[in-house]
FIDOPA-920763 format. One record per residue (C-alpha): x negated, y negated, z negated; chain; residue in three letters. Coordinates in Angstrom, 1 decimal. Example, Ala and Ser with C-alpha at 12.3 -4.5 7.8 and 13.67 -1.06 7.14 Angstrom:
# residues 2
<rec <-12.3; 4.5; -7.8>; 'A'; 'ALA'>
<rec <-13.7; 1.1; -7.1>; 'A'; 'SER'>
# end
This chain:
# residues 358
<rec <-8.8; -10.8; 15.4>; 'A'; 'MET'>
<rec <-5.8; -12.5; 16.5>; 'A'; 'PRO'>
<rec <-4.4; -11.9; 20.0>; 'A'; 'TYR'>
<rec <-5.7; -14.3; 22.6>; 'A'; 'ALA'>
<rec <-2.5; -15.9; 23.2>; 'A'; 'HIS'>
<rec <-2.5; -17.4; 19.5>; 'A'; 'GLN'>
<rec <-5.5; -19.7; 20.6>; 'A'; 'LEU'>
<rec <-3.4; -22.8; 20.1>; 'A'; 'ASN'>
<rec <-3.0; -21.6; 16.2>; 'A'; 'ARG'>
<rec <-6.7; -20.9; 15.9>; 'A'; 'MET'>
<rec <-9.6; -22.8; 14.5>; 'A'; 'THR'>
<rec <-13.2; -22.9; 16.3>; 'A'; 'LEU'>
<rec <-14.2; -19.7; 14.2>; 'A'; 'ASP'>
<rec <-11.3; -17.9; 15.3>; 'A'; 'GLY'>
<rec <-9.2; -18.1; 12.0>; 'A'; 'ARG'>
<rec <-5.7; -19.4; 11.5>; 'A'; 'PHE'>
<rec <-5.1; -22.9; 11.1>; 'A'; 'ALA'>
<rec <-2.7; -24.3; 8.2>; 'A'; 'VAL'>
<rec <-1.1; -26.3; 11.1>; 'A'; 'ASN'>
<rec <-1.1; -25.6; 14.8>; 'A'; 'PRO'>
<rec <-3.4; -28.0; 16.4>; 'A'; 'GLY'>
<rec <-5.8; -28.6; 13.5>; 'A'; 'VAL'>
<rec <-9.4; -29.8; 14.5>; 'A'; 'THR'>
<rec <-12.2; -30.6; 12.5>; 'A'; 'PHE'>
<rec <-12.3; -34.1; 11.4>; 'A'; 'ASP'>
<rec <-14.9; -33.8; 8.7>; 'A'; 'ARG'>
<rec <-17.3; -31.2; 7.2>; 'A'; 'ALA'>
<rec <-15.9; -27.8; 6.0>; 'A'; 'PHE'>
<rec <-17.2; -25.1; 4.4>; 'A'; 'LYS'>
<rec <-16.6; -21.8; 6.3>; 'A'; 'MET'>
<rec <-16.5; -18.2; 5.4>; 'A'; 'ALA'>
<rec <-20.2; -17.9; 5.6>; 'A'; 'ASP'>
<rec <-21.0; -20.6; 3.1>; 'A'; 'GLY'>
<rec <-22.7; -22.9; 5.9>; 'A'; 'LYS'>
<rec <-21.1; -26.5; 6.5>; 'A'; 'THR'>
<rec <-20.0; -27.3; 9.9>; 'A'; 'TYR'>
<rec <-18.6; -30.6; 11.7>; 'A'; 'ASP'>
<rec <-17.0; -31.3; 15.1>; 'A'; 'SER'>
<rec <-20.4; -31.3; 16.7>; 'A'; 'THR'>
<rec <-21.6; -28.2; 15.3>; 'A'; 'GLY'>
<rec <-24.1; -29.6; 13.1>; 'A'; 'ALA'>
<rec <-25.0; -27.7; 10.0>; 'A'; 'PHE'>
<rec <-28.3; -26.6; 7.9>; 'A'; 'MET'>
<rec <-30.6; -24.4; 9.1>; 'A'; 'ILE'>
<rec <-33.1; -22.5; 6.9>; 'A'; 'GLY'>
<rec <-36.7; -22.7; 7.8>; 'A'; 'GLU'>
<rec <-37.1; -19.2; 8.1>; 'A'; 'LEU'>
<rec <-33.6; -18.9; 10.0>; 'A'; 'GLU'>
<rec <-33.7; -18.3; 13.7>; 'A'; 'ARG'>
<rec <-30.4; -19.8; 15.1>; 'A'; 'LEU'>
<rec <-28.9; -18.3; 18.5>; 'A'; 'ASP'>
<rec <-28.0; -21.3; 20.6>; 'A'; 'GLN'>
<rec <-25.9; -19.3; 22.8>; 'A'; 'GLN'>
<rec <-22.1; -20.5; 22.8>; 'A'; 'LEU'>
<rec <-19.8; -17.7; 21.4>; 'A'; 'HIS'>
<rec <-16.5; -18.5; 21.9>; 'A'; 'GLU'>
<rec <-13.2; -16.9; 20.7>; 'A'; 'PRO'>
<rec <-12.4; -13.5; 21.9>; 'A'; 'LEU'>
<rec <-9.8; -13.9; 24.9>; 'A'; 'ALA'>
<rec <-8.8; -11.8; 28.0>; 'A'; 'GLU'>
<rec <-6.5; -12.8; 30.9>; 'A'; 'VAL'>
<rec <-5.4; -10.7; 33.8>; 'A'; 'SER'>
<rec <-2.5; -12.5; 35.4>; 'A'; 'TRP'>
<rec <-4.8; -12.9; 38.8>; 'A'; 'GLY'>
<rec <-5.1; -9.1; 38.9>; 'A'; 'ARG'>
<rec <-1.5; -8.5; 38.9>; 'A'; 'ASP'>
<rec <0.3; -11.3; 40.9>; 'A'; 'ILE'>
<rec <-0.1; -13.3; 43.7>; 'A'; 'ASP'>
<rec <-0.1; -17.0; 43.7>; 'A'; 'LEU'>
<rec <2.7; -19.1; 45.7>; 'A'; 'ARG'>
<rec <0.3; -21.7; 47.0>; 'A'; 'GLU'>
<rec <2.5; -24.2; 48.9>; 'A'; 'ASP'>
<rec <3.7; -26.0; 45.8>; 'A'; 'VAL'>
<rec <2.2; -29.5; 44.9>; 'A'; 'THR'>
<rec <1.9; -31.8; 41.9>; 'A'; 'ILE'>
<rec <4.7; -34.0; 43.3>; 'A'; 'ALA'>
<rec <7.3; -31.0; 43.5>; 'A'; 'ASP'>
<rec <9.7; -30.5; 40.4>; 'A'; 'GLU'>
<rec <11.2; -27.1; 41.6>; 'A'; 'VAL'>
<rec <9.9; -24.2; 43.5>; 'A'; 'SER'>
<rec <12.8; -22.3; 45.3>; 'A'; 'SER'>
<rec <13.3; -19.6; 47.7>; 'A'; 'PHE'>
<rec <16.2; -18.1; 49.8>; 'A'; 'THR'>
<rec <17.7; -14.9; 49.7>; 'A'; 'LEU'>
<rec <19.8; -13.6; 52.7>; 'A'; 'SER'>
<rec <22.3; -11.0; 52.8>; 'A'; 'THR'>
<rec <23.6; -9.4; 56.0>; 'A'; 'TYR'>
<rec <27.1; -8.0; 56.5>; 'A'; 'GLY'>
<rec <29.0; -6.4; 59.5>; 'A'; 'SER'>
<rec <32.0; -4.0; 60.0>; 'A'; 'THR'>
<rec <32.2; -0.9; 62.1>; 'A'; 'GLY'>
<rec <34.2; -1.2; 65.6>; 'A'; 'SER'>
<rec <36.8; 0.7; 66.8>; 'A'; 'LEU'>
<rec <38.2; 1.2; 63.3>; 'A'; 'GLY'>
<rec <35.6; 3.7; 62.6>; 'A'; 'SER'>
<rec <35.0; 2.4; 58.7>; 'A'; 'GLY'>
<rec <31.8; 1.5; 57.0>; 'A'; 'ASN'>
<rec <30.8; 4.6; 55.2>; 'A'; 'SER'>
<rec <27.9; 6.9; 55.9>; 'A'; 'VAL'>
<rec <28.2; 8.5; 59.2>; 'A'; 'GLY'>
<rec <30.4; 5.5; 60.5>; 'A'; 'THR'>
<rec <30.3; 2.0; 61.0>; 'A'; 'GLY'>
<rec <28.5; 1.7; 64.1>; 'A'; 'LYS'>
<rec <29.2; -1.2; 66.5>; 'A'; 'ALA'>
<rec <30.7; 0.9; 69.2>; 'A'; 'TRP'>
<rec <32.3; -0.7; 72.3>; 'A'; 'ILE'>
<rec <34.5; 0.8; 75.0>; 'A'; 'GLY'>
<rec <35.1; -0.2; 78.4>; 'A'; 'LYS'>
<rec <38.3; -2.0; 77.7>; 'A'; 'ASP'>
<rec <37.2; -3.5; 74.5>; 'A'; 'THR'>
<rec <38.7; -7.1; 74.0>; 'A'; 'THR'>
<rec <37.1; -8.2; 70.8>; 'A'; 'GLN'>
<rec <33.6; -7.3; 69.6>; 'A'; 'ILE'>
<rec <32.6; -7.4; 66.0>; 'A'; 'THR'>
<rec <30.0; -10.0; 64.7>; 'A'; 'GLY'>
<rec <27.5; -10.4; 61.8>; 'A'; 'LEU'>
<rec <28.0; -12.4; 58.7>; 'A'; 'SER'>
<rec <25.1; -14.3; 56.7>; 'A'; 'LEU'>
<rec <25.0; -15.4; 53.2>; 'A'; 'ASP'>
<rec <21.9; -17.3; 52.1>; 'A'; 'ILE'>
<rec <21.7; -18.0; 48.7>; 'A'; 'ALA'>
<rec <18.8; -20.6; 47.1>; 'A'; 'LYS'>
<rec <17.1; -19.4; 43.9>; 'A'; 'ILE'>
<rec <15.2; -22.4; 42.0>; 'A'; 'PRO'>
<rec <12.9; -22.2; 39.2>; 'A'; 'HIS'>
<rec <11.3; -25.5; 37.4>; 'A'; 'PRO'>
<rec <7.8; -26.5; 38.0>; 'A'; 'LEU'>
<rec <6.9; -28.1; 34.6>; 'A'; 'ARG'>
<rec <3.9; -30.3; 33.9>; 'A'; 'PRO'>
<rec <1.2; -29.2; 32.1>; 'A'; 'TRP'>
<rec <-1.6; -31.3; 30.6>; 'A'; 'ALA'>
<rec <-4.3; -31.6; 27.9>; 'A'; 'MET'>
<rec <-6.6; -34.4; 26.9>; 'A'; 'GLU'>
<rec <-10.2; -34.3; 26.3>; 'A'; 'LEU'>
<rec <-11.5; -37.2; 24.0>; 'A'; 'LYS'>
<rec <-14.7; -37.5; 22.2>; 'A'; 'TYR'>
<rec <-16.5; -40.6; 20.8>; 'A'; 'THR'>
<rec <-20.0; -42.0; 22.0>; 'A'; 'ILE'>
<rec <-21.3; -41.0; 18.3>; 'A'; 'LEU'>
<rec <-20.2; -37.4; 18.9>; 'A'; 'GLU'>
<rec <-21.8; -37.4; 22.4>; 'A'; 'LEU'>
<rec <-25.2; -38.8; 21.0>; 'A'; 'GLU'>
<rec <-25.1; -36.4; 18.0>; 'A'; 'SER'>
<rec <-24.5; -33.5; 20.4>; 'A'; 'ALA'>
<rec <-26.9; -34.7; 22.8>; 'A'; 'ALA'>
<rec <-29.7; -34.6; 19.8>; 'A'; 'LYS'>
<rec <-28.6; -31.1; 18.8>; 'A'; 'LEU'>
<rec <-28.6; -29.8; 22.4>; 'A'; 'GLY'>
<rec <-25.0; -28.5; 22.2>; 'A'; 'ARG'>
<rec <-23.1; -30.8; 24.9>; 'A'; 'PRO'>
<rec <-19.5; -31.5; 23.2>; 'A'; 'ILE'>
<rec <-18.1; -32.4; 26.3>; 'A'; 'ASP'>
<rec <-18.7; -29.2; 28.1>; 'A'; 'GLN'>
<rec <-17.9; -27.2; 25.2>; 'A'; 'GLN'>
<rec <-14.4; -28.9; 24.9>; 'A'; 'LYS'>
<rec <-13.7; -28.6; 28.7>; 'A'; 'PHE'>
<rec <-14.5; -24.9; 28.5>; 'A'; 'GLU'>
<rec <-12.1; -24.7; 25.4>; 'A'; 'GLY'>
<rec <-9.5; -26.3; 27.5>; 'A'; 'LEU'>
<rec <-10.0; -24.1; 30.5>; 'A'; 'GLN'>
<rec <-9.6; -21.0; 28.3>; 'A'; 'LEU'>
<rec <-6.2; -22.6; 26.8>; 'A'; 'LYS'>
<rec <-5.0; -23.2; 30.6>; 'A'; 'HIS'>
<rec <-5.6; -19.7; 31.6>; 'A'; 'GLN'>
<rec <-4.2; -18.2; 28.6>; 'A'; 'MET'>
<rec <-1.2; -20.4; 28.8>; 'A'; 'ASP'>
<rec <-0.9; -19.0; 32.7>; 'A'; 'ILE'>
<rec <-1.3; -15.5; 31.4>; 'A'; 'ASP'>
<rec <1.6; -15.8; 28.9>; 'A'; 'GLU'>
<rec <3.8; -17.5; 31.4>; 'A'; 'GLN'>
<rec <3.3; -15.1; 34.2>; 'A'; 'VAL'>
<rec <3.8; -11.9; 31.9>; 'A'; 'TYR'>
<rec <6.2; -13.0; 29.3>; 'A'; 'PHE'>
<rec <7.5; -16.6; 30.1>; 'A'; 'GLY'>
<rec <8.5; -18.9; 27.4>; 'A'; 'ASP'>
<rec <10.8; -18.5; 24.5>; 'A'; 'SER'>
<rec <11.5; -22.1; 24.0>; 'A'; 'VAL'>
<rec <12.4; -22.9; 28.0>; 'A'; 'THR'>
<rec <13.8; -19.4; 28.5>; 'A'; 'GLY'>
<rec <11.6; -18.5; 31.0>; 'A'; 'ASP'>
<rec <10.8; -14.7; 31.5>; 'A'; 'THR'>
<rec <7.8; -13.0; 33.3>; 'A'; 'GLY'>
<rec <6.7; -9.8; 34.9>; 'A'; 'LEU'>
<rec <7.4; -7.6; 31.9>; 'A'; 'VAL'>
<rec <10.9; -9.0; 30.9>; 'A'; 'ASN'>
<rec <12.2; -10.6; 34.1>; 'A'; 'CYS'>
<rec <16.0; -11.1; 33.3>; 'A'; 'ALA'>
<rec <16.8; -10.4; 37.1>; 'A'; 'ASP'>
<rec <15.5; -6.9; 36.7>; 'A'; 'VAL'>
<rec <18.7; -4.4; 36.4>; 'A'; 'THR'>
<rec <16.5; -1.1; 36.6>; 'A'; 'ASN'>
<rec <15.9; -0.8; 32.7>; 'A'; 'VAL'>
<rec <15.8; 2.5; 30.8>; 'A'; 'GLY'>
<rec <14.0; 5.0; 28.6>; 'A'; 'SER'>
<rec <11.6; 7.7; 29.7>; 'A'; 'LEU'>
<rec <13.0; 11.1; 29.5>; 'A'; 'PRO'>
<rec <12.2; 13.3; 26.3>; 'A'; 'PRO'>
<rec <9.7; 16.1; 26.6>; 'A'; 'GLY'>
<rec <9.9; 19.5; 25.3>; 'A'; 'ALA'>
<rec <9.4; 18.4; 21.7>; 'A'; 'GLN'>
<rec <12.1; 15.9; 22.0>; 'A'; 'GLY'>
<rec <10.3; 12.8; 21.9>; 'A'; 'GLY'>
<rec <9.5; 10.1; 24.9>; 'A'; 'THR'>
<rec <6.1; 9.2; 23.6>; 'A'; 'THR'>
<rec <3.1; 10.5; 25.5>; 'A'; 'TRP'>
<rec <1.0; 11.8; 22.4>; 'A'; 'THR'>
<rec <4.1; 14.5; 22.2>; 'A'; 'THR'>
<rec <4.1; 15.3; 26.0>; 'A'; 'LYS'>
<rec <1.9; 17.6; 28.1>; 'A'; 'ASN'>
<rec <0.3; 16.6; 31.2>; 'A'; 'PRO'>
<rec <3.1; 17.7; 33.5>; 'A'; 'ASP'>
<rec <5.6; 16.0; 31.3>; 'A'; 'GLU'>
<rec <3.6; 12.7; 31.7>; 'A'; 'ILE'>
<rec <3.2; 13.1; 35.4>; 'A'; 'LEU'>
<rec <6.8; 13.5; 35.5>; 'A'; 'ASN'>
<rec <7.5; 10.1; 33.8>; 'A'; 'ASP'>
<rec <5.5; 8.4; 36.3>; 'A'; 'PHE'>
<rec <7.4; 10.1; 39.3>; 'A'; 'ASN'>
<rec <10.9; 9.3; 37.7>; 'A'; 'VAL'>
<rec <9.9; 5.8; 37.5>; 'A'; 'ALA'>
<rec <8.6; 5.7; 40.9>; 'A'; 'LEU'>
<rec <11.7; 7.5; 42.4>; 'A'; 'THR'>
<rec <14.1; 5.1; 40.4>; 'A'; 'SER'>
<rec <12.5; 2.0; 41.7>; 'A'; 'VAL'>
<rec <12.4; 3.2; 45.3>; 'A'; 'TRP'>
<rec <16.1; 4.3; 45.1>; 'A'; 'LYS'>
<rec <17.0; 1.1; 43.4>; 'A'; 'GLN'>
<rec <15.6; -0.8; 46.6>; 'A'; 'SER'>
<rec <17.6; 1.4; 49.0>; 'A'; 'ALA'>
<rec <14.3; 3.6; 49.7>; 'A'; 'PHE'>
<rec <12.9; 0.5; 51.5>; 'A'; 'ALA'>
<rec <10.1; -0.2; 49.1>; 'A'; 'VAL'>
<rec <8.3; 2.6; 47.0>; 'A'; 'ILE'>
<rec <6.2; 0.8; 44.1>; 'A'; 'PRO'>
<rec <2.4; 1.1; 44.3>; 'A'; 'THR'>
<rec <1.5; -0.1; 40.9>; 'A'; 'ARG'>
<rec <2.4; 1.0; 37.1>; 'A'; 'ALA'>
<rec <1.2; -1.4; 34.0>; 'A'; 'LEU'>
<rec <1.2; 0.4; 30.7>; 'A'; 'ILE'>
<rec <0.4; -0.5; 27.0>; 'A'; 'ASN'>
<rec <-3.3; -0.4; 26.4>; 'A'; 'THR'>
<rec <-3.2; 2.6; 23.8>; 'A'; 'THR'>
<rec <-1.5; 4.8; 26.2>; 'A'; 'ASN'>
<rec <-3.8; 3.9; 28.9>; 'A'; 'PHE'>
<rec <-6.6; 5.0; 26.5>; 'A'; 'GLY'>
<rec <-5.0; 8.1; 25.7>; 'A'; 'TYR'>
<rec <-4.5; 9.3; 29.3>; 'A'; 'ILE'>
<rec <-7.8; 8.2; 30.5>; 'A'; 'ALA'>
<rec <-9.6; 10.1; 27.7>; 'A'; 'THR'>
<rec <-7.3; 13.2; 27.0>; 'A'; 'GLN'>
<rec <-8.1; 16.1; 29.2>; 'A'; 'LYS'>
<rec <-5.4; 18.2; 31.2>; 'A'; 'VAL'>
<rec <-6.8; 21.6; 29.3>; 'A'; 'SER'>
<rec <-9.4; 22.3; 27.0>; 'A'; 'ALA'>
<rec <-11.1; 24.3; 29.7>; 'A'; 'ALA'>
<rec <-11.2; 21.5; 32.4>; 'A'; 'GLY'>
<rec <-12.7; 18.3; 32.5>; 'A'; 'ASN'>
<rec <-10.0; 16.3; 34.3>; 'A'; 'THR'>
<rec <-8.3; 13.6; 32.6>; 'A'; 'SER'>
<rec <-4.2; 13.0; 32.4>; 'A'; 'ILE'>
<rec <-5.1; 9.9; 34.1>; 'A'; 'LEU'>
<rec <-6.8; 11.4; 37.0>; 'A'; 'SER'>
<rec <-4.3; 14.3; 37.4>; 'A'; 'TYR'>
<rec <-1.6; 12.0; 37.5>; 'A'; 'VAL'>
<rec <-3.4; 9.7; 40.2>; 'A'; 'LEU'>
<rec <-4.0; 12.9; 42.2>; 'A'; 'ASP'>
<rec <-0.4; 14.3; 42.0>; 'A'; 'ASN'>
<rec <2.1; 11.2; 41.9>; 'A'; 'ASN'>
<rec <5.0; 10.8; 44.5>; 'A'; 'LEU'>
<rec <3.0; 8.4; 46.6>; 'A'; 'ILE'>
<rec <-0.5; 10.4; 46.7>; 'A'; 'ALA'>
<rec <1.5; 13.5; 47.8>; 'A'; 'LYS'>
<rec <3.8; 11.8; 50.1>; 'A'; 'GLY'>
<rec <0.8; 10.2; 51.9>; 'A'; 'GLY'>
<rec <1.9; 6.6; 51.0>; 'A'; 'ARG'>
<rec <-1.2; 5.4; 49.8>; 'A'; 'GLY'>
<rec <-2.6; 5.1; 46.1>; 'A'; 'LYS'>
<rec <-0.8; 4.7; 42.9>; 'A'; 'LEU'>
<rec <-2.7; 1.9; 40.7>; 'A'; 'GLU'>
<rec <-2.0; 2.4; 36.6>; 'A'; 'ILE'>
<rec <-3.5; -0.4; 35.0>; 'A'; 'LEU'>
<rec <-3.6; -1.4; 31.0>; 'A'; 'PRO'>
<rec <-1.8; -4.5; 30.1>; 'A'; 'LEU'>
<rec <-1.6; -6.1; 26.5>; 'A'; 'LYS'>
<rec <1.9; -7.7; 27.3>; 'A'; 'TRP'>
<rec <3.4; -4.1; 27.7>; 'A'; 'CYS'>
<rec <2.7; -3.6; 23.9>; 'A'; 'ASN'>
<rec <6.1; -3.9; 22.3>; 'A'; 'GLY'>
<rec <7.8; -5.2; 25.2>; 'A'; 'ALA'>
<rec <10.4; -2.6; 25.4>; 'A'; 'GLY'>
<rec <14.0; -3.1; 24.3>; 'A'; 'ALA'>
<rec <14.2; -3.8; 20.5>; 'A'; 'GLY'>
<rec <10.4; -3.7; 20.5>; 'A'; 'GLY'>
<rec <8.1; -6.8; 19.1>; 'A'; 'THR'>
<rec <6.0; -8.0; 22.0>; 'A'; 'ILE'>
<rec <2.1; -7.4; 21.4>; 'A'; 'THR'>
<rec <3.1; -4.8; 18.5>; 'A'; 'ASN'>
<rec <2.5; -1.5; 19.7>; 'A'; 'GLU'>
<rec <3.9; 0.2; 16.8>; 'A'; 'ALA'>
<rec <7.2; -0.7; 18.3>; 'A'; 'THR'>
<rec <8.8; 0.2; 21.8>; 'A'; 'THR'>
<rec <6.3; -0.2; 24.5>; 'A'; 'ASN'>
<rec <7.2; -0.5; 28.2>; 'A'; 'ARG'>
<rec <5.9; 0.6; 31.6>; 'A'; 'MET'>
<rec <6.2; -2.0; 34.5>; 'A'; 'VAL'>
<rec <6.6; -0.4; 37.9>; 'A'; 'VAL'>
<rec <6.5; -2.8; 40.9>; 'A'; 'TYR'>
<rec <4.6; -3.7; 44.2>; 'A'; 'THR'>
<rec <1.8; -6.3; 44.0>; 'A'; 'LYS'>
<rec <3.2; -8.2; 47.2>; 'A'; 'ASP'>
<rec <3.7; -12.0; 47.5>; 'A'; 'LYS'>
<rec <6.8; -11.1; 49.5>; 'A'; 'ARG'>
<rec <8.4; -9.1; 46.6>; 'A'; 'ARG'>
<rec <6.8; -11.2; 43.4>; 'A'; 'VAL'>
<rec <4.8; -14.1; 43.0>; 'A'; 'ARG'>
<rec <3.8; -17.0; 40.7>; 'A'; 'TYR'>
<rec <4.2; -20.8; 41.9>; 'A'; 'PRO'>
<rec <1.7; -23.2; 40.4>; 'A'; 'MET'>
<rec <-0.8; -26.2; 41.2>; 'A'; 'THR'>
<rec <-4.5; -26.2; 40.5>; 'A'; 'MET'>
<rec <-5.8; -27.9; 37.5>; 'A'; 'LEU'>
<rec <-6.5; -31.7; 38.2>; 'A'; 'GLN'>
<rec <-8.2; -34.6; 36.2>; 'A'; 'ARG'>
<rec <-7.7; -38.3; 35.7>; 'A'; 'THR'>
<rec <-10.7; -40.6; 35.9>; 'A'; 'PRO'>
<rec <-12.6; -41.0; 32.5>; 'A'; 'VAL'>
<rec <-11.1; -43.9; 30.6>; 'A'; 'GLN'>
<rec <-13.3; -45.8; 28.2>; 'A'; 'TYR'>
<rec <-11.3; -47.1; 25.3>; 'A'; 'ASP'>
<rec <-13.6; -48.6; 22.5>; 'A'; 'SER'>
<rec <-16.0; -45.8; 21.5>; 'A'; 'ILE'>
<rec <-13.7; -43.2; 23.2>; 'A'; 'TYR'>
<rec <-14.3; -41.3; 26.4>; 'A'; 'HIS'>
<rec <-10.9; -39.9; 27.3>; 'A'; 'LYS'>
<rec <-9.8; -37.7; 30.5>; 'A'; 'ALA'>
<rec <-6.6; -35.8; 31.0>; 'A'; 'THR'>
<rec <-6.3; -32.6; 32.8>; 'A'; 'TYR'>
<rec <-3.0; -31.7; 34.4>; 'A'; 'PHE'>
<rec <-1.2; -29.4; 36.5>; 'A'; 'CYS'>
<rec <2.3; -27.7; 37.0>; 'A'; 'ARG'>
<rec <3.0; -24.4; 36.1>; 'A'; 'LEU'>
<rec <6.3; -22.4; 37.5>; 'A'; 'GLY'>
<rec <8.5; -19.5; 36.4>; 'A'; 'VAL'>
<rec <7.4; -16.0; 37.8>; 'A'; 'MET'>
<rec <9.5; -15.4; 40.9>; 'A'; 'GLU'>
<rec <11.1; -11.9; 41.5>; 'A'; 'ALA'>
<rec <12.2; -12.5; 45.2>; 'A'; 'VAL'>
<rec <13.4; -8.8; 45.1>; 'A'; 'TYR'>
<rec <14.2; -7.7; 41.8>; 'A'; 'PRO'>
<rec <15.2; -4.3; 42.9>; 'A'; 'ALA'>
<rec <11.6; -3.5; 43.6>; 'A'; 'THR'>
<rec <10.7; -3.8; 39.9>; 'A'; 'ILE'>
<rec <11.6; -1.3; 37.2>; 'A'; 'GLY'>
<rec <11.4; -1.1; 33.3>; 'A'; 'TYR'>
<rec <10.7; 2.1; 31.5>; 'A'; 'PHE'>
<rec <10.5; 2.1; 27.7>; 'A'; 'ASP'>
<rec <9.4; 4.7; 25.0>; 'A'; 'GLY'>
<rec <6.1; 5.8; 26.1>; 'A'; 'LEU'>
# end
């Protein structure tokens, strides 16, 4: 089964089309030998019991779980932006600016008092319009009504799925054509590295023991915490799907019943420091997202994303889906659904870290 983000290259039965966007404009013989058309009319044997349930292509989106929305943007906006302020000051009495110095002391006879400098940088990202048209003829509607399969509703559900999957890809990966990046490959993140090797010399978790896997999480958490000047300790880790399944089912020892995942959740830096709870979640976009890897291919370099799910740190700007009034053009009924999709905003890139090789 193809990955869900390839929906725009799939026919209705989930098989790849020759050209992107191909739809059924005539009857086709499919893999099961039956004949289909755009309204789903086909021959049914007298002793055949047809399940009328709509079975859509397999797909899964998780962007709503992993990022907060920036909801102040509107359909009229063409750019989303935010400001990032930097403060600066010098020490008084010639004390310098190293650790243990640089305080704004004054004396009784001080004639000049130091001040504060402020730099405000504006960081813009485009808000691109997204649109799809739903179109069907009166003949299709009448045929679908007779069959009891509403083609308008089915096409709308397909459009909604396409909309959600495009958002999912934009949030996590971005877009290769526009040059946008997302949560797993943000160009502004500088804390990128490989996990330390284990006793067997490898970085993959299948070659490491539970303590070494726990150490990988603590190394990642500490690295991002340090990168943010110890201001923000990350609370969430996204990992590739196979490794999540491995640590969720592999026991710490043959004699115990605790999984590696539970062991890590109970003994990581955050839990032991009384700073809350670490969330470890699977993400298909971490498959092959590491340096030199091929996205969605777990046989290549996989990536762990460590960050804090907080609208003040990272968020995604977009508008809700809207629709034009239905237009009647000859025998066609048409409506266009549209919105604006932005680019993932890493307000504080220092609070995100990428760790490859797990």
